[in-house]
PAZAPA-4460 file (N, C-alpha, C; in steps of 0.05 Angstrom, whole numbers, plus 32768, in hexadecimal, padded with zeros to 4 digits):
% residues 182
    n_x    n_y    n_z   ca_x   ca_y   ca_z    c_x    c_y    c_z   seq   type   mol
   80F5   80C2   842C   8105   80D9   841B   8124   80D0   8416     1      M     A
   8128   80CE   8404   8142   80CB   83F3   8154   80E5   83FA     2      K     A
   8170   80DC   8407   817F   80F0   8408   8194   80ED   83F6     3      E     A
   8199   8107   83E2   81A4   8106   83D3   81BA   8122   83DB     4      T     A
   81C7   8122   83D1   81E2   813E   83D2   81EA   8143   83B6     5      V     A
   81E7   815F   83A4   81F6   815D   8398   8216   815A   838A     6      S     A
   821C   8159   8377   823A   8159   8377   824D   8172   8378     7      T     A
   8233   818A   8374   823A   81A1   8376   8241   81AF   8399     8      T     A
   8234   81A2   83AD   8234   81A0   83C8   8239   81C7   83CF     9      N     A
   8226   81D3   83C5   8226   81E7   83C9   8220   81ED   83E9    10      L     A
   8206   81DE   83ED   8202   81D7   8410   81F1   81C5   840E    11      F     A
   81EE   81BF   842C   81E5   81A1   8436   81CA   81AA   8440    12      D     A
   81BB   819E   8434   8198   81A6   8436   818E   8185   843E    13      L     A
   819A   8174   843F   818A   815F   8443   8170   815D   8462    14      R     A
   8169   814D   845D   814C   814D   8471   8141   8168   8476    15      R     A
   8149   8185   8463   8140   819F   846A   8118   8196   8456    16      K     A
   810B   81A1   845A   80F7   81A6   8446   80F0   81CD   843E    17      I     A
   80E6   81CB   8427   80F1   81DC   8418   80D9   81E1   8407    18      A     A
   80CB   81FF   8406   80AF   81FF   83FC   80BC   8218   83DF    19      L     A
   80B3   820D   83C9   80BA   8235   83B5   80AB   8227   83AC    20      I     A
   808F   8241   83B2   8080   8248   83A2   8088   825A   837D    21      P     A
   807A   825D   8370   8084   8256   8355   8096   8255   8347    22      G     A
   809C   822F   834E   80A8   8224   8349   809C   820F   8332    23      A     A
   8092   8215   8322   808D   8203   8309   809C   820E   82F8    24      S     A
   80A4   8226   82FD   80BF   8227   82E0   80CA   8242   82E6    25      R     A
   80E1   8246   82D3   80EC   8268   82D2   8104   825D   82EB    26      G     A
   810D   826F   82FB   8114   8273   830A   810C   8267   8325    27      I     A
   80FF   8268   832E   80EB   824C   8340   80F2   8236   833B    28      G     A
   80E9   822F   831F   80F7   820C   8321   8115   820B   831C    29      E     A
   8128   8217   8316   813E   821A   831C   814E   8219   8335    30      E     A
   8136   8225   834A   8141   822A   8368   8134   820C   836C    31      I     A
   8124   8202   8365   811B   81EA   8372   8130   81D2   836C    32      A     A
   813A   81D7   834C   814B   81BD   8350   816A   81C0   835F    33      N     A
   8171   81DA   8363   8184   81E9   8374   8183   81D4   8393    34      L     A
   8167   81DE   83A1   8167   81DB   83B5   8169   81B5   83B4    35      L     A
   8152   81AB   83A3   8158   818C   83A6   8174   817C   83A3    36      A     A
   817C   8186   838B   819D   8180   8389   81A7   817A   83A2    37      E     A
   81AA   819A   83B5   81C0   8190   83D7   81A6   8186   83E5    38      Q     A
   8196   8170   83D9   818D   8163   83F1   8173   816E   8400    39      G     A
   816A   8187   83FB   814B   818D   83FC   8139   817A   83FA    40      A     A
   811E   8171   8406   8108   8162   83FD   80F8   8181   83F8    41      H     A
   80F1   8188   83D7   80E5   819B   83CB   80BF   819C   83CA    42      V     A
   80BC   81AC   83CE   809C   81B2   83D0   8094   81CC   83BD    43      I     A
   808D   81B8   83A4   8096   81CF   8388   8071   81D4   8381    44      V     A
   806F   81F2   8391   8058   81FB   8388   8058   8214   8373    45      S     A
   803B   8210   8366   8030   822D   8354   8014   8229   8351    46      S     A
   8004   8235   8348   7FE7   8238   833B   7FE7   821B   832B    47      R     A
   7FF6   8210   8324   7FEA   81F7   8313   7FF8   81DB   8317    48      K     A
   7FE9   81C6   8324   7FEF   81B0   8332   8009   81A8   8317    49      L     A
   7FFD   819C   82FF   8005   8191   82E7   8023   819D   82E6    50      E     A
   802A   81B5   82E3   8044   81C4   82E2   8055   81B7   82FB    51      D     A
   804B   81BD   8315   8055   81B7   8321   8061   819A   832F    52      C     A
   8051   8188   8326   805A   816A   8324   806E   8167   8310    53      E     A
   8066   8172   82F6   8082   8174   82DF   809A   8178   82F2    54      S     A
   809B   818C   82F6   80BD   8197   8300   80B6   8185   8318    55      V     A
   80AB   8177   8337   80AF   8167   8344   80B8   8147   8339    56      A     A
   80B1   8141   8330   80B2   8128   8318   80D3   812A   830E    57      R     A
   80DE   8145   8308   80F4   8144   82FE   8108   8145   830C    58      G     A
   8103   814C   8320   8115   8153   833B   8112   8132   833E    59      I     A
   80FF   8122   8340   8100   8102   8352   810F   80F3   833E    60      R     A
   8103   80FA   8328   811B   80E6   830E   8136   80EB   8313    61      E     A
   8144   810E   831F   815F   810F   831C   8169   80FE   8336    62      A     A
   8154   80F3   8348   8167   80E9   8360   815C   80FB   837B    63      G     A
   814E   8112   8375   8148   8124   838B   8126   8115   8393    64      G     A
   811C   8125   83AF   810A   8127   83B8   80F9   813F   83B9    65      S     A
   80E7   8138   83A8   80CF   8153   839C   80B4   814D   83A8    66      A     A
   809A   815D   83AA   8081   8156   83AE   8067   8174   839C    67      E     A
   8061   8171   8392   8054   8186   837E   8039   818E   8399    68      A     A
   8036   81A1   839D   801A   81A8   83AB   8011   81C7   83A2    69      Y     A
   7FF8   81CC   8392   7FF8   81E1   8382   7FEB   81FA   8397    70      P     A
   7FF7   820F   8397   7FF1   8221   83A3   7FEF   8242   838D    71      C     A
   7FDE   8256   8398   7FD3   8263   838E   7FE4   8280   839F    72      H     A
   7FFD   8288   83A7   7FFB   8296   83B8   7FE5   82B5   83B6    73      V     A
   7FD8   82C3   83A5   7FCB   82D5   83A5   7FAF   82C8   83B1    74      G     A
   7FA9   82AB   83BA   7F9A   82A7   83C9   7FA0   82AC   83EA    75      R     A
   7F92   82AB   83F9   7F97   82A7   8413   7F8C   8286   841E    76      L     A
   7F7D   8281   840D   7F70   8263   8414   7F7F   824A   8413    77      D     A
   7F8B   8258   83F7   7FA9   823E   83EC   7FC2   823F   8400    78      D     A
   7FCC   8257   840B   7FE8   825D   8421   7FD3   8248   8431    79      I     A
   7FBE   824E   8441   7FBB   823B   8457   7FBF   8224   8454    80      K     A
   7FBD   821A   8436   7FB3   8201   8428   7FC8   81F2   8429    81      G     A
   7FE0   8200   841E   7FF8   81F5   841D   8007   81F4   843B    82      V     A
   8001   81FA   8452   8018   81F8   8462   8004   81F1   8478    83      F     A
   7FF1   81EB   846E   7FD6   81CF   847F   7FE9   81BC   847B    84      Q     A
   7FF0   81B4   8462   7FFA   819E   8452   801A   8199   845D    85      H     A
   8022   81B2   845B   803C   81AD   8469   8041   81A5   8486    86      I     A
   802E   81B0   8494   802E   819E   84AF   801E   818A   84B9    87      R     A
   8008   8182   84A0   8003   8166   84A5   801C   8150   849C    88      S     A
   802A   8155   8484   8031   8147   8475   8054   8147   8484    89      I     A
   8061   815E   848C   807B   816A   848F   8079   816A   84A8    90      H     A
   806F   8178   84B2   8074   8187   84CA   807E   819D   84D5    91      G     A
   8096   81A6   84C1   809F   81B7   84C0   80A7   81C7   84AB    92      R     A
   80B1   81E0   849E   80B8   81E2   8485   80D4   81FC   848E    93      L     A
   80EB   81EB   8486   8109   81FE   848C   810A   8218   8471    94      D     A
   80FB   820C   8459   810A   8226   8443   80EB   8231   8438    95      I     A
   80EB   8241   843A   80D8   8253   8426   80E9   8267   840F    96      L     A
   80E6   825D   83FB   80EC   8273   83E5   80D3   8283   83CE    97      V     A
   80C8   829B   83D7   80B3   829E   83D5   80C3   82A8   83B4    98      S     A
   80B7   82A2   83A1   80C2   82A5   837E   80A2   82AA   836F    99      N     A
   8086   82AC   837C   807C   82AD   8365   806C   82C0   835F   100      A     A
   8062   82CB   834A   8065   82E8   833D   8050   82F1   832B   101      A     A
   8047   830A   832B   8038   830C   8321   8038   832F   8309   102      A     A
   8036   832B   82EC   803A   8342   82E2   802E   834D   82D2   103      N     A
   800D   834D   82D1   7FFC   8352   82B9   7FFB   836B   82A8   104      P     A
   800B   837E   82B3   8002   8393   82AA   8021   83A4   82A3   105      Y     A
   802A   83A2   8282   8039   83B0   8273   802F   83D0   826C   106      F     A
   8039   83DB   8271   802D   83FE   8264   802A   8410   827A   107      G     A
   8029   8428   8273   8036   8441   8280   801F   843B   8296   108      H     A
   802E   8446   82B6   802A   843E   82CE   800A   8452   82D6   109      I     A
   7FFD   8463   82BD   7FF5   847A   82CB   7FDB   8461   82C6   110      L     A
   7FDF   845A   82A9   7FC6   844A   82A3   7FC3   8425   82B1   111      D     A
   7FD1   841E   82C6   7FCA   840F   82D1   7FA9   8410   82D9   112      T     A
   7FA3   83FE   82DA   7F88   83F0   82DD   7F87   83E5   82F9   113      G     A
   7F6D   83E8   830A   7F72   83DE   8328   7F74   83C0   8320   114      L     A
   7F66   83AC   8311   7F65   8390   830F   7F80   8383   830A   115      S     A
   7F95   8398   82FB   7FB3   838E   8300   7FBF   839C   8310   116      S     A
   7FC1   83A9   8326   7FC6   83B2   8338   7FBF   83A3   8350   117      F     A
   7FAE   839D   835A   7FA1   8381   8366   7FB0   836C   835A   118      E     A
   7FAB   835A   834E   7FBC   834B   833F   7FDB   8348   8351   119      K     A
   7FE3   835E   833F   8000   8362   8349   8004   8361   836A   120      T     A
   7FFC   8373   8375   7FFA   8375   8394   7FF4   835C   83A3   121      V     A
   7FE5   8350   8391   7FD6   833A   83A5   7FE6   831B   83A4   122      E     A
   7FFD   8317   8391   800F   8308   8387   8023   830F   8391   123      V     A
   802B   8325   8382   8049   832D   838A   805A   832F   83AC   124      N     A
   803F   833B   83BC   803E   834A   83D5   8030   833F   83E1   125      L     A
   8016   8337   83E1   8001   832F   83FC   800F   830F   83F7   126      R     A
   800F   8306   83E6   8016   82EA   83E7   802F   82E4   83EC   127      G     A
   8047   82F3   83EE   805B   82F5   83F8   8058   8302   8418   128      Y     A
   804E   830F   8422   804A   8311   8435   8040   82F4   844D   129      F     A
   802B   82E9   843C   8020   82D4   8453   802C   82C0   844A   130      F     A
   8037   82BF   8437   8048   82A4   8432   805A   82A6   8450   131      M     A
   806C   82BB   8444   807F   82BE   8462   8077   82B7   847C   132      S     A
   8064   82CE   847F   8050   82C2   849E   804F   82A7   84AA   133      V     A
   8037   8296   848F   803E   827A   849A   804A   826D   8496   134      E     A
   8066   8271   848E   8081   8264   8490   8092   826A   84A3   135      A     A
   8094   828A   84B4   8093   8292   84BB   8093   8288   84E4   136      G     A
   8071   827B   84E0   8067   8275   84F0   8072   8258   84FD   137      K     A
   8078   8248   84E4   807C   8229   84E3   809A   822D   84EF   138      L     A
   80A2   8236   84E5   80C6   8238   84E9   80CE   823E   8509   139      M     A
   80C1   8253   850E   80B8   825E   852A   80BB   8246   853B   140      R     A
   80AA   823B   853A   8097   8223   8549   80B3   8205   854C   141      E     A
   80C8   8203   852E   80D6   81FA   852E   80F7   8200   852C   142      H     A
   80FB   8215   853F   811A   821E   853D   8128   822E   852A   143      G     A
   8119   8230   8516   811A   824A   84F4   811C   823D   84EA   144      G     A
   8126   824D   84D4   8126   823E   84B3   8128   8257   84A4   145      G     A
   8132   8254   8482   8136   826C   847A   811E   8273   8462   146      A     A
   8117   828A   8463   810A   829B   8456   810D   82A7   843D   147      I     A
   8113   82A3   8422   8120   82A8   8412   8114   82BE   83F4   148      V     A
   8107   82D4   83ED   80F5   82E5   83E0   8107   82EA   83CC   149      S     A
   80F8   82E3   83B3   810A   82F1   8399   80F5   8302   8391   150      T     A
   810B   8314   838B   80FE   8330   837F   8101   8341   835B   151      A     A
   8110   834E   8357   8114   8352   8343   8128   836C   8340   152      S     A
   8136   8369   832B   8147   8386   8328   8133   83A1   832C   153      V     A
   811A   839D   831D   810D   83AA   8323   8101   83B7   8338   154      N     A
   8108   83AF   834D   8100   83BE   836D   8117   83D0   837E   155      A     A
   812F   83C6   8366   813D   83EC   836D   8144   83FB   8359   156      L     A
   8135   83F6   8340   8135   83FE   8324   811A   83FE   831A   157      Q     A
   8103   840B   831D   80EA   8403   8313   80F5   8400   82E8   158      P     A
   80E6   83F0   82DD   80E0   83E2   82CC   80CC   83F7   82B6   159      G     A
   80D5   83FA   829F   80CA   840F   828D   80AD   83FE   828A   160      D     A
   8095   8416   8291   807D   83FE   828F   8079   83E6   8295   161      K     A
   8089   83E8   82B4   8086   83D5   82C2   8077   83E0   82E0   162      Q     A
   806B   83F8   82E0   806E   8401   82FD   8064   83FF   8319   163      G     A
   804C   83E8   831B   8036   83DE   8331   804E   83BD   8337   164      I     A
   8057   83B8   8320   8070   8399   832E   8086   83AF   8331   165      Y     A
   8098   83BF   832D   80AE   83C7   833C   809E   83D1   8356   166      S     A
   808F   83DE   8353   8083   83E7   8373   8083   83CF   838D   167      I     A
   8073   83B4   8380   8079   839F   838E   808F   838B   838E   168      T     A
   8099   8391   838B   80B7   837F   8386   80C8   8394   839B   169      K     A
   80CA   83AA   8395   80DD   83C1   83AB   80C6   83BB   83C3   170      A     A
   80B5   83B7   83CA   80A4   83B0   83E1   80AD   8392   83E3   171      A     A
   80B3   837A   83D5   80C0   8360   83E7   80CC   8365   83F4   172      V     A
   80E9   8372   83DE   80FF   8377   83F4   8100   8388   840E   173      V     A
   80EE   839D   8413   80F2   83AA   842C   80E2   8398   843B   174      N     A
   80C9   8386   8433   80BC   8377   8448   80C8   8359   844F   175      M     A
   80E1   8357   8439   80F4   8341   8447   8106   8346   8457   176      T     A
   8108   8361   8453   811C   836A   846B   810E   8373   8488   177      R     A
   80F8   837A   8483   80E9   837C   849A   80E4   835C   84B4   178      A     A
   80DA   8347   849F   80D3   832A   84AE   80F6   8323   84AF   179      F     A
   810B   8327   84A7   8128   8324   84A9   8128   8330   84D1   180      A     A
   8123   8347   84CC   8126   8358   84E5   8117   8350   8508   181      K     A
   80FA   8350   84FF   80F4   833B   8515   80F7   831F   851A   182      E     A
***
């Protein structure tokens, strides 16, 4: 693993292993790039391997250390798979930044269908919960780590026509506090 630290020197993450679900674009991609710039080996994760590999390749081309591993956080078997990979290849995890999210429904809360409700809760709440559980267990075995869960301003003030999304993001905030407390 190549050890590089950014000229920004925000913090030193050399020899740290970081997993970022939802890192194939947007905020997750920027988080992956930042952690890699600070020296972390980044596991770029999202549903589609090709998109993850594109981000990981960009990190490597910039002198960082990264790999791609597909994981749909709404699927418990995928979560188990990524943590089996981390255990077998790296032996530990130092940082989890939960960032994957779903918002399949924009409309009046009273018209929220069951499938939209289930998908949003599956990814935004259940996925974050079980990613944190698996990361926390692995971190506990190796003396600690950091779990960061991205939410949204909708966690504090529900977005118009984004009821179930806002509810799950508020739950993520309190869930993260519960993990931190324990």
